[in-house]
C-alpha positions, 0 to 999 in steps of 0.5 A, spaced: 147 194 613 148 198 607 145 203 604 147 207 598 148 215 600 147 221 593 152 224 591 150 231 591 148 235 597 141 234 599 142 227 598 146 226 603 144 230 608 137 226 606 141 220 607 143 222 613 137 224 616 134 217 615 140 214 619 139 219 625 131 217 624 132 211 626 138 210 630 137 217 634 131 213 639 136 207 640 142 211 642 137 215 646 134 209 650 140 207 651 143 214 655 136 215 659 138 207 662 145 209 664 143 216 667 137 213 670 141 209 674 146 215 676 140 219 678 138 213 682 144 214 687 145 222 686 136 221 689 135 216 692 142 213 695 145 213 701 152 213 703 154 207 709 161 205 711 161 198 709 166 192 713 172 189 708 171 182 707 177 181 701 181 186 697 185 182 691 188 185 685 187 185 679 192 183 674 193 186 667 197 182 663 199 185 657 202 190 661 205 185 667 202 191 672 196 191 677 190 194 673 186 195 679 183 192 686 177 188 686 174 190 694 169 185 697 165 189 702 159 188 707 155 192 710 147 193 713 141 195 708 135 197 713 137 191 718 139 186 711 146 184 711 148 185 704 155 182 700 157 187 695 164 187 690 166 192 686 172 192 682 176 199 682 183 203 680 183 208 684 178 212 689 178 220 689 184 220 684 188 216 690 191 210 688 186 204 693 190 203 699 189 195 700 190 195 708 183 198 710 178 195 713 172 199 713 170 203 706 166 208 705 159 206 700 154 209 696 147 204 695 140 205 693 136 202 699 132 195 697 136 193 691 141 188 690 147 189 686 146 197 687 152 199 691 159 202 689 165 205 693 163 212 695 167 217 690 165 212 684 161 218 681 160 217 674 158 224 672 160 222 665 154 218 663 150 225 662 154 226 656 150 222 651 144 223 653 145 230 652 148 229 646 143 225 643 137 229 647 140 234 642 140 230 636 133 227 636 131 235 637 134 236 631 132 231 628 125 232 630 126 240 627 128 237 621 122 233 619 118 238 622 121 244 617 120 238 611 112 237 612 112 245 613 116 246 607 111 240 602 105 244 606 106 250 602 108 247 596 102 243 596 099 250 597 102 254 592 101 249 587 093 249 588 093 256 588 096 256 581 091 251 579 096 245 579 092 240 583 
């Protein structure tokens, strides 16, 4: 989509404002989703030991090195056996040791495919949420200021008898 951005400062600001009005809510919704997933681990997550079924290497063909490890594991969730997997490069900043028989996992009870190796927190997903909330707040404030300015302009014109 191409939109002509006027060359004067006010026109440029208005064009950026219009972009923010349409793009901001989408970024906010996407960041809310990813932050919600992380919050579920924080609020409802359970930590347990899981039996390692298999560990395979994930190769990086461009570099010819190991990019990470695909860890397949099993654990019990309220009496139900769950078999899941995750690909990791390291665990708590240390290279993943492939000779393990047990791993510690975080999982959300009762939800399939909601487990991960303990220590694989994704706190950084909150950054887009904070930025998008700040951006949407700025857009709302700007819209309110524009509305107030228009109201004052109309009142001024009415006082002078122009309306």
